[in-house]
SERO-4910 file (N, C-alpha, C, O; in steps of 0.05 Angstrom, whole numbers):
BEGIN
 pado doro    nc1    nc2    nc3   cac1   cac2   cac3    cc1    cc2    cc3    oc1    oc2    oc3
  Met    A   1999    -83   1557   1966    -98   1560   1956   -128   1546   1961   -139   1524
  Leu    A   1938   -137   1569   1927   -171   1563   1910   -154   1535   1901   -131   1533
  Ser    A   1912   -177   1513   1889   -177   1500   1868   -193   1507   1863   -211   1523
  Glu    A   1852   -170   1476   1826   -168   1489   1814   -216   1494   1804   -223   1515
  Ser    A   1817   -232   1478   1817   -263   1476   1835   -275   1515   1837   -296   1528
  Lys    A   1845   -244   1520   1867   -261   1548   1851   -246   1577   1851   -250   1601
  Ser    A   1844   -236   1567   1839   -207   1588   1812   -216   1603   1792   -224   1592
  Gly    A   1815   -213   1632   1792   -221   1643   1779   -198   1657   1786   -174   1653
  His    A   1758   -207   1676   1746   -181   1682   1750   -186   1716   1743   -206   1728
  Phe    A   1763   -165   1728   1778   -153   1756   1752   -163   1774   1728   -159   1768
  Asp    A   1761   -177   1801   1741   -168   1814   1760   -156   1844   1777   -168   1857
  Ser    A   1751   -135   1847   1781   -122   1868   1770   -114   1887   1774    -91   1896
  Ala    A   1751   -134   1897   1735   -121   1924   1756   -130   1948   1757   -116   1968
  Arg    A   1773   -155   1946   1782   -159   1965   1815   -133   1967   1824   -123   1987
  His    A   1822   -132   1944   1851   -132   1949   1855    -96   1946   1872    -82   1957
  Trp    A   1836    -86   1930   1833    -58   1913   1813    -42   1916   1792    -56   1916
  Val    A   1806    -13   1920   1785      9   1925   1792     21   1899   1814     24   1889
  Asn    A   1776     26   1894   1764     49   1870   1789     56   1849   1796     76   1836
  Ala    A   1799     22   1853   1813     14   1819   1811      3   1805   1831    -10   1800
  Asn    A   1788     -2   1786   1777     -6   1765   1781     -4   1735   1782    -22   1718
  His    A   1784     21   1732   1798     37   1712   1825     34   1710   1837     40   1689
  Phe    A   1834     28   1726   1862     37   1738   1879      0   1726   1900     -5   1715
  Leu    A   1858    -17   1737   1868    -34   1734   1859    -47   1708   1875    -62   1697
  Gln    A   1839    -43   1699   1827    -34   1671   1851    -37   1652   1856    -59   1643
  Gly    A   1861    -24   1648   1886    -11   1635   1911    -11   1641   1927      4   1630
  Leu    A   1919    -34   1664   1940    -43   1663   1959    -58   1652   1956    -82   1653
  His    A   1979    -49   1640   1991    -66   1626   2008    -86   1631   2014    -89   1655
  Arg    A   2019   -107   1608   2029   -137   1614   2052   -134   1638   2053   -150   1657
  Val    A   2070   -109   1634   2096   -118   1645   2089   -100   1670   2072    -83   1668
  Asn    A   2099   -104   1690   2095    -84   1719   2124    -85   1733   2129   -103   1749
  Ile    A   2144    -65   1728   2170    -57   1750   2165    -44   1765   2148    -26   1763
  Phe    A   2187    -56   1799   2171    -43   1814   2205    -28   1828   2223    -39   1841
  Val    A   2201      0   1819   2232      2   1842   2232     21   1864   2214     17   1880
  Gly    A   2243     34   1868   2241     50   1895   2276     51   1907   2298     42   1900
  Gly    A   2266     71   1931   2290     71   1945   2293     54   1969   2275     40   1979
  Tyr    A   2314     58   1977   2321     34   1995   2302     16   2019   2312     18   2042
  Gly    A   2279      2   2019   2278      2   2046   2248      9   2041   2236      3   2062
  Ser    A   2231     18   2025   2211     30   2015   2191     10   2023   2169     20   2029
  Gly    A   2193    -23   2024   2179    -26   2025   2161    -29   1993   2138    -27   1985
  Lys    A   2188    -35   1982   2175    -45   1946   2169    -75   1942   2150    -82   1928
  Ser    A   2186    -96   1958   2181   -123   1956   2154   -129   1969   2144   -149   1959
  Glu    A   2142   -121   1983   2117   -123   2003   2097   -118   1979   2083   -135   1967
  Val    A   2102    -88   1975   2078    -83   1942   2083    -98   1931   2062   -111   1926
  Ala    A   2102   -107   1920   2111   -127   1891   2095   -155   1891   2086   -167   1872
  Val    A   2094   -165   1921   2083   -179   1922   2050   -190   1930   2039   -212   1926
  Asn    A   2041   -161   1943   2015   -164   1944   2001   -155   1913   1979   -163   1907
  Phe    A   2015   -137   1894   2016   -128   1871   2011   -162   1863   1989   -169   1873
  Ala    A   2021   -179   1852   2018   -199   1840   2001   -218   1851   1988   -234   1836
  Ile    A   1999   -218   1874   1982   -245   1882   1948   -229   1886   1928   -241   1894
  Ser    A   1950   -199   1877   1923   -196   1864   1908   -198   1848   1884   -202   1849
  Leu    A   1926   -194   1826   1916   -204   1800   1915   -228   1792   1903   -235   1772
  Lys    A   1932   -247   1814   1925   -282   1809   1903   -285   1816   1888   -303   1807
  Glu    A   1896   -269   1834   1866   -274   1861   1833   -277   1835   1812   -290   1837
  Asn    A   1844   -259   1812   1829   -249   1794   1829   -268   1777   1809   -265   1762
  Gly    A   1843   -288   1772   1845   -311   1760   1870   -301   1731   1868   -315   1712
  Phe    A   1886   -284   1731   1908   -286   1705   1928   -297   1713   1936   -299   1736
  Pro    A   1939   -307   1691   1971   -318   1699   1991   -304   1706   1998   -288   1689
  Val    A   2005   -303   1730   2019   -278   1737   2051   -298   1742   2052   -323   1741
  Lys    A   2069   -282   1746   2101   -301   1745   2107   -271   1758   2100   -249   1750
  Leu    A   2121   -277   1780   2147   -243   1792   2171   -258   1791   2178   -281   1797
  Gly    A   2181   -239   1782   2213   -241   1783   2227   -228   1802   2225   -203   1806
  Asp    A   2240   -242   1813   2259   -226   1831   2286   -227   1822   2301   -245   1817
  Leu    A   2288   -193   1821   2306   -189   1815   2329   -166   1833   2347   -152   1825
  Asp    A   2317   -169   1859   2334   -141   1879   2356   -158   1885   2351   -182   1885
  Ile    A   2379   -149   1890   2407   -157   1887   2426   -147   1903   2450   -153   1905
  Val    A   2401   -118   1923   2421   -107   1938   2411   -112   1967   2430   -115   1982
  Asn    A   2386   -112   1978   2371   -118   1999   2363   -147   2008   2341   -156   2004
  Pro    A   2388   -165   2025   2387   -184   2036   2370   -201   2044   2369   -225   2040
  Tyr    A   2349   -180   2062   2325   -176   2080   2301   -170   2056   2301   -158   2035
  Phe    A   2290   -179   2065   2250   -166   2054   2260   -170   2018   2257   -150   2005
  Arg    A   2269   -189   2007   2258   -189   1989   2240   -203   1973   2223   -193   1987
  Ser    A   2224   -219   1955   2208   -217   1943   2208   -253   1949   2191   -267   1960
  Arg    A   2230   -261   1937   2237   -288   1958   2228   -303   1979   2220   -326   1978
  Glu    A   2231   -284   2002   2224   -290   2025   2200   -293   2032   2192   -301   2054
  Ala    A   2182   -286   2005   2154   -292   2010   2140   -325   1995   2116   -329   1994
  Arg    A   2159   -346   1984   2161   -360   1964   2140   -383   1969   2128   -396   1952
  Ala    A   2137   -386   2000   2112   -409   2008   2093   -390   2004   2084   -398   1982
  Val    A   2081   -371   2009   2048   -353   2006   2055   -348   1980   2035   -349   1966
  Leu    A   2073   -344   1969   2070   -347   1930   2058   -367   1921   2036   -368   1910
  Lys    A   2076   -385   1927   2063   -410   1916   2037   -431   1919   2029   -449   1905
  Glu    A   2027   -416   1949   2001   -428   1959   1980   -409   1944   1958   -419   1946
  Tyr    A   1980   -386   1930   1969   -375   1911   1970   -378   1883   1952   -366   1872
  Gly    A   1986   -393   1868   2003   -399   1851   2012   -384   1840   2004   -381   1817
  Val    A   2030   -369   1849   2045   -338   1833   2071   -355   1828   2083   -370   1844
  Glu    A   2078   -350   1805   2094   -371   1792   2125   -351   1800   2133   -333   1786
  Leu    A   2139   -361   1826   2166   -340   1821   2197   -358   1814   2206   -380   1819
  Leu    A   2206   -331   1800   2227   -336   1784   2255   -322   1794   2263   -299   1791
  Leu    A   2267   -346   1808   2292   -344   1822   2311   -347   1814   2308   -365   1797
  Pro    A   2334   -341   1815   2363   -350   1811   2359   -386   1829   2342   -392   1846
  Pro    A   2384   -407   1816   2384   -435   1832   2381   -424   1858   2386   -403   1868
  Val    A   2374   -440   1863   2373   -444   1902   2402   -442   1912   2405   -431   1934
  Glu    A   2424   -453   1899   2456   -451   1914   2455   -418   1907   2454   -406   1928
  Ile    A   2455   -406   1891   2469   -382   1894   2432   -363   1899   2428   -342   1887
  Met    A   2415   -371   1913   2399   -353   1917   2397   -332   1935   2377   -317   1933
  Glu    A   2418   -329   1955   2424   -319   1976   2450   -300   1964   2468   -291   1977
  Ser    A   2446   -297   1931   2481   -290   1933   2471   -252   1916   2449   -252   1904
  Asp    A   2480   -237   1917   2480   -216   1908   2497   -209   1884   2513   -190   1885
  Leu    A   2496   -217   1874   2508   -226   1836   2483   -214   1811   2461   -225   1807
  Pro    A   2491   -199   1803   2469   -190   1785   2462   -211   1761   2461   -204   1737
  Leu    A   2459   -233   1770   2441   -258   1753   2422   -256   1753   2407   -256   1772
  Ile    A   2413   -252   1708   2391   -255   1708   2381   -276   1694   2391   -278   1671
  Gln    A   2364   -292   1700   2354   -320   1696   2337   -316   1671   2320   -300   1662
  Pro    A   2352   -346   1661   2329   -337   1630   2301   -337   1630   2288   -327   1611
  Glu    A   2289   -351   1653   2261   -347   1653   2247   -319   1661   2222   -319   1660
  Val    A   2260   -298   1667   2264   -275   1661   2262   -260   1637   2246   -242   1633
  Ala    A   2273   -265   1627   2282   -256   1600   2259   -265   1580   2247   -248   1568
  Gly    A   2253   -293   1576   2233   -305   1559   2204   -301   1584   2185   -306   1569
  Ala    A   2196   -296   1604   2176   -282   1607   2169   -249   1590   2145   -246   1584
  Leu    A   2183   -234   1584   2173   -206   1588   2179   -207   1558   2178   -186   1545
  Gln    A   2188   -240   1540   2170   -241   1514   2155   -262   1514   2160   -280   1498
  Asn    A   2130   -265   1533   2125   -282   1531   2086   -262   1542   2080   -249   1562
  Pro    A   2073   -268   1523   2051   -247   1514   2025   -260   1537   2003   -249   1534
  Asp    A   2027   -277   1555   2011   -296   1561   2010   -277   1585   2030   -264   1590
  Gly    A   1981   -274   1604   1984   -262   1634   2007   -233   1638   2013   -215   1623
  Phe    A   2013   -239   1665   2025   -210   1673   2048   -219   1679   2054   -243   1678
  Leu    A   2066   -199   1686   2107   -202   1693   2103   -181   1713   2092   -160   1709
  Val    A   2113   -190   1735   2121   -171   1757   2151   -174   1759   2164   -194   1754
  Leu    A   2161   -150   1769   2187   -143   1776   2198   -125   1795   2204   -102   1800
  Asp    A   2198   -151   1806   2218   -130   1845   2250   -120   1835   2267   -137   1831
  Ile    A   2253    -95   1832   2279    -94   1835   2298    -81   1851   2291    -66   1869
  Gly    A   2320    -85   1845   2337    -77   1875   2328    -43   1890   2316    -25   1878
  Gly    A   2334    -42   1909   2331     -8   1911   2357      3   1910   2379     -6   1915
  Asp    A   2347     34   1900   2368     61   1901   2372     56   1864   2359     43   1848
  Pro    A   2398     76   1862   2398     62   1826   2418     39   1827   2419     23   1809
  Val    A   2433     39   1848   2450     16   1855   2431    -10   1844   2440    -23   1824
  Gly    A   2405    -19   1856   2394    -40   1848   2382    -34   1819   2382    -54   1805
  Ala    A   2375    -18   1810   2362     -6   1787   2377    -14   1761   2369    -19   1738
  Arg    A   2403    -13   1770   2424    -30   1741   2412    -45   1727   2406    -44   1703
  Val    A   2406    -69   1753   2394   -101   1738   2377    -85   1719   2382    -99   1699
  Leu    A   2362    -66   1709   2347    -67   1685   2350    -57   1664   2333    -56   1646
  Ala    A   2381    -44   1665   2396    -41   1642   2397    -58   1624   2395    -53   1600
  Thr    A   2399    -84   1636   2406   -109   1630   2377   -127   1610   2375   -146   1594
  Leu    A   2368   -117   1617   2340   -125   1600   2325   -103   1584   2301   -105   1578
  Arg    A   2338    -85   1578   2318    -57   1575   2312    -68   1538   2292    -64   1524
  Gly    A   2329    -77   1533   2318    -95   1498   2295   -104   1504   2274    -95   1495
  Thr    A   2298   -123   1523   2267   -144   1525   2247   -127   1535   2225   -132   1527
  Ile    A   2249   -110   1549   2222    -96   1561   2210    -87   1531   2223    -77   1513
  Pro    A   2184    -93   1529   2158    -87   1513   2152    -51   1515   2140    -35   1530
  Val    A   2169    -48   1491   2149    -12   1480   2127    -15   1487   2116    -36   1480
  Gly    A   2113      5   1503   2092     13   1508   2068    -10   1527   2044     -8   1534
  Asp    A   2087    -26   1529   2063    -49   1553   2081    -51   1568   2096    -71   1569
  Phe    A   2082    -26   1585   2101    -32   1613   2092    -15   1634   2072     -2   1628
  Asn    A   2101    -12   1658   2089      5   1674   2108      9   1693   2106     -4   1714
  Cys    A   2119     19   1691   2144     29   1714   2143     36   1744   2162     50   1752
  Phe    A   2127     29   1761   2128     43   1789   2147     57   1808   2163     41   1818
  Phe    A   2150     76   1814   2170     82   1835   2149     83   1863   2125     90   1864
  Ile    A   2169     70   1889   2157     57   1919   2154     91   1929   2175    103   1934
  Leu    A   2144     97   1930   2153    134   1952   2139    121   1986   2116    115   1994
  Asn    A   2165    120   1995   2157    112   2024   2167    143   2041   2191    141   2045
  Ser    A   2155    172   2051   2165    195   2064   2179    191   2083   2197    207   2087
  Arg    A   2176    159   2108   2189    157   2123   2216    154   2125   2232    159   2143
  Arg    A   2222    143   2095   2249    140   2087   2271    146   2097   2268    151   2121
  Pro    A   2296    149   2090   2320    165   2089   2317    184   2060   2305    177   2040
  Phe    A   2325    199   2062   2328    220   2032   2297    208   2022   2299    191   2004
  Ser    A   2274    214   2028   2247    208   2000   2227    231   2029   2204    225   2036
  Gly    A   2238    248   2039   2210    262   2052   2213    294   2033   2199    311   2044
  Thr    A   2220    300   2021   2226    316   2001   2218    317   1979   2222    295   1969
  Val    A   2207    332   1961   2206    338   1933   2238    334   1923   2244    311   1914
  Phe    A   2251    348   1924   2280    350   1913   2282    318   1920   2281    299   1904
  Glu    A   2285    316   1951   2301    280   1944   2291    261   1926   2301    247   1909
  Val    A   2268    262   1935   2248    237   1911   2247    249   1893   2232    236   1878
  Lys    A   2254    272   1880   2255    276   1841   2294    267   1848   2310    252   1838
  Lys    A   2294    273   1857   2335    260   1845   2341    232   1857   2363    221   1854
  Met    A   2321    222   1870   2321    186   1874   2315    188   1846   2336    185   1833
  Val    A   2295    192   1833   2274    177   1818   2293    180   1792   2297    161   1776
  Glu    A   2306    210   1790   2319    205   1762   2346    200   1765   2363    207   1749
  Ala    A   2352    187   1790   2384    174   1793   2368    143   1792   2386    126   1796
  Val    A   2342    130   1788   2339    106   1790   2341    101   1748   2352     84   1734
  Glu    A   2323    124   1743   2326    137   1712   2346    124   1697   2344    105   1681
  Arg    A   2366    136   1705   2387    142   1698   2409    106   1693   2420     93   1675
  Ala    A   2405    108   1719   2419     70   1728   2410     54   1701   2425     41   1686
  Ser    A   2375     58   1699   2367     32   1689   2364     39   1662   2366     25   1642
  Gly    A   2358     65   1665   2350     73   1622   2328     73   1614   2323     76   1590
  Ile    A   2301     70   1639   2279     61   1632   2252     87   1656   2250     85   1680
  Asn    A   2236    107   1638   2228    124   1651   2211    113   1672   2203     91   1663
  Val    A   2203    116   1689   2184    113   1711   2158    123   1701   2156    143   1687
  Thr    A   2143    112   1706   2115    120   1698   2094    130   1717   2075    146   1717
  His    A   2104    115   1731   2076    121   1756   2085    120   1797   2098    103   1808
  Leu    A   2075    136   1805   2084    137   1830   2064    123   1851   2040    124   1854
  Val    A   2088    106   1867   2057     90   1887   2063    105   1918   2087    111   1920
  Val    A   2053    108   1933   2047    130   1949   2052    102   1978   2032     90   1985
  Asn    A   2070     99   1985   2080     69   2008   2089     99   2037   2108    114   2042
  Ser    A   2076     97   2043   2089    116   2065   2079     97   2095   2056     92   2100
  His    A   2108     86   2118   2089     65   2131   2109     62   2154   2130     51   2146
  Leu    A   2111     70   2182   2126     71   2197   2126     38   2206   2145     32   2220
  Ile    A   2107     15   2199   2103    -15   2194   2097    -22   2212   2085    -43   2204
  Glu    A   2094    -21   2246   2077    -26   2268   2064      0   2282   2043      1   2294
  Glu    A   2083     22   2277   2071     47   2284   2064     68   2264   2068     93   2268
  Thr    A   2051     56   2242   2036     63   2216   2009     80   2231   1991     68   2241
  Ser    A   2010    105   2232   1990    125   2228   1973    138   2209   1989    145   2192
  Ala    A   1944    148   2200   1932    149   2188   1938    180   2181   1921    192   2167
  Ala    A   1966    195   2193   1979    222   2188   1996    212   2168   1995    219   2144
  Val    A   2014    191   2182   2045    180   2159   2021    180   2133   2018    201   2121
  Ile    A   2005    158   2125   1997    157   2100   1978    177   2081   1970    173   2058
  Glu    A   1972    204   2101   1958    230   2086   1981    244   2081   1978    257   2061
  Glu    A   2013    247   2096   2037    266   2089   2046    238   2064   2060    247   2046
  Gly    A   2043    223   2062   2055    215   2041   2046    222   2009   2061    230   1991
  Val    A   2016    217   2010   1998    232   1994   2010    260   1985   2014    264   1961
  Arg    A   2014    278   2002   2019    293   1998   2035    308   1982   2033    324   1964
  Leu    A   2058    294   1999   2080    294   1982   2088    288   1961   2105    300   1947
  Ala    A   2071    255   1953   2070    245   1925   2057    268   1907   2071    271   1887
  Glu    A   2036    286   1908   2012    295   1891   2035    327   1894   2031    343   1876
  Ala    A   2056    334   1913   2076    355   1898   2093    344   1874   2096    354   1851
  Val    A   2104    321   1883   2123    308   1865   2111    316   1829   2119    330   1811
  Gln    A   2081    289   1836   2065    295   1817   2066    315   1800   2063    308   1776
  Glu    A   2069    339   1805   2063    369   1799   2085    367   1784   2083    361   1760
  Glu    A   2116    375   1801   2132    383   1795   2149    369   1772   2165    380   1756
  Met    A   2141    337   1775   2160    315   1744   2125    313   1724   2125    316   1699
  Gly    A   2107    309   1736   2090    303   1708   2089    271   1714   2084    256   1695
  Lys    A   2093    258   1740   2099    232   1746   2072    230   1757   2067    244   1776
  Gln    A   2050    209   1745   2022    196   1753   2025    186   1773   2040    167   1774
  Ile    A   2011    195   1798   1998    166   1821   1989    156   1805   1973    165   1788
  Gly    A   2000    122   1807   1986    109   1805   1968     88   1827   1949     76   1819
  Phe    A   1975     87   1850   1956     85   1872   1971     89   1896   1995     96   1894
  Val    A   1961     86   1913   1967     77   1953   1969     48   1968   1954     29   1969
  Ala    A   1985     50   1977   1981     15   1989   1979     30   2022   1995     46   2032
  Val    A   1956     18   2033   1953     11   2055   1946    -17   2069   1931    -35   2061
  Glu    A   1960    -15   2089   1952    -47   2105   1933    -53   2105   1921    -37   2091
  Arg    A   1922    -66   2112   1892    -81   2115   1886    -70   2146   1864    -62   2154
  Arg    A   1912    -70   2163   1899    -71   2195   1892    -32   2204   1878    -23   2222
  Met    A   1908    -18   2180   1899      3   2171   1869     23   2161   1864     47   2164
  Leu    A   1853      1   2149   1833      1   2147   1815     14   2177   1807     37   2174
  Arg    A   1811      6   2194   1795     12   2230   1805     44   2232   1789     59   2242
  Gln    A   1834     56   2223   1847     70   2226   1843    103   2213   1841    126   2222
  Phe    A   1841     89   2179   1843    108   2159   1815    100   2146   1805     77   2146
  Asp    A   1803    127   2133   1779    123   2120   1791    129   2081   1792    150   2069
  Ile    A   1798     95   2069   1811     94   2044   1797    110   2023   1808    119   2002
  Asn    A   1755    113   2036   1748    127   2011   1750    162   2006   1738    178   1991
  Arg    A   1766    163   2023   1774    186   2030   1796    201   2006   1796    225   2001
  Leu    A   1811    184   1996   1820    181   1975   1815    181   1949   1804    160   1942
  Thr    A   1819    195   1935   1819    198   1888   1826    178   1890   1806    163   1890
  Tyr    A   1844    167   1891   1863    145   1882   1860    119   1888   1858    111   1912
  Pro    A   1860    103   1869   1863     71   1870   1876     70   1900   1889     88   1910
  Val    A   1869     48   1912   1886     34   1938   1884     13   1941   1865     -3   1943
  Leu    A   1916      9   1941   1920    -32   1940   1922    -35   1965   1937    -24   1981
  Val    A   1897    -61   1970   1901    -67   2008   1927    -84   2014   1937    -99   1996
  Leu    A   1935    -83   2034   1969   -102   2040   1955   -107   2065   1943    -96   2083
  Asp    A   1968   -144   2053   1969   -154   2077   2013   -161   2076   2029   -164   2057
  Arg    A   2015   -159   2099   2040   -173   2110   2053   -202   2102   2054   -225   2110
  Gln    A   2061   -189   2084   2077   -221   2067   2112   -219   2082   2126   -235   2095
  Leu    A   2114   -200   2076   2149   -199   2082   2148   -196   2109   2140   -176   2120
  Leu    A   2162   -222   2123   2158   -217   2155   2184   -220   2172   2204   -228   2160
  Lys    A   2186   -216   2193   2216   -215   2201   2222   -251   2207   2201   -264   2209
  Pro    A   2245   -268   2209   2245   -277   2212   2235   -301   2230   2231   -324   2222
  Trp    A   2234   -291   2252   2210   -303   2276   2188   -305   2278   2177   -323   2290
  Glu    A   2167   -273   2258   2151   -281   2250   2141   -304   2233   2122   -319   2238
  Gln    A   2155   -303   2214   2149   -313   2187   2153   -354   2198   2147   -374   2185
  Lys    A   2167   -353   2227   2164   -377   2234   2137   -381   2253   2121   -400   2251
  Glu    A   2136   -367   2266   2110   -360   2280   2080   -370   2260   2060   -383   2264
  Gln    A   2091   -357   2239   2057   -359   2217   2064   -374   2204   2044   -380   2192
  Leu    A   2089   -391   2194   2081   -403   2180   2082   -436   2180   2073   -452   2163
  Gly    A   2102   -441   2215   2107   -458   2216   2127   -474   2205   2131   -469   2181
  Pro    A   2144   -496   2218   2165   -494   2213   2178   -512   2184   2203   -512   2180
  Gln    A   2161   -523   2169   2156   -530   2146   2151   -522   2130   2157   -533   2109
  Lys    A   2137   -495   2131   2137   -476   2108   2156   -465   2108   2169   -465   2088
  Phe    A   2168   -446   2137   2192   -438   2134   2217   -447   2123   2234   -430   2118
  Lys    A   2220   -476   2117   2238   -479   2095   2246   -469   2071   2228   -461   2056
  Leu    A   2279   -465   2058   2288   -454   2040   2273   -464   2020   2277   -457   1997
***
């Protein structure tokens, strides 16, 4: 958690709903893990942007060595515009899937200034990278969020989610502290899909004792889904990790460059 002298006041209106208590109790290091294709990187990017827009120093470490697409690094132009510092491998090995931990990440873990967001690769394979950092993650000052998308393979039942959470914990050596509901089907998401994810997370919470941290809802869904019905904090997502042709259309050729 940020010290009193370095903490600020959260104006959560743009990105968060029903989240003041959650945000005020947020720890400095925030780790995002989950199954492959759960939307973990999109949530991590939006989470980092929401903190930065509230005036906090924010660094985002992209440690996803599993998925060649939809990693935090794909949003580097947008993150730069918001002022979020992105910690990446050198550009010549940026697209490599080697488990390379840059010194900047280890240094940021020990630096008490601002927030650090870590985007970890999907499934237990991706979570192994956390084991190399375990000794530098500050005890008692981190959250580990497991992203739950009930519409992804091996994530549709309590048994499957529990099995995945436990496998990630074994591979990383770090306990998951919170569940994050991110049930979606991209353009085909409906209110029913979001509600399904909340129900599943509640069942997992009861089974495992893992608290639901927040629910992620894409902004366009606010017209179809009444988020005020939820009793959990809600992070309103703006899609930042786009398909290559969508990136070029939205950002233009100059910002689309590596």
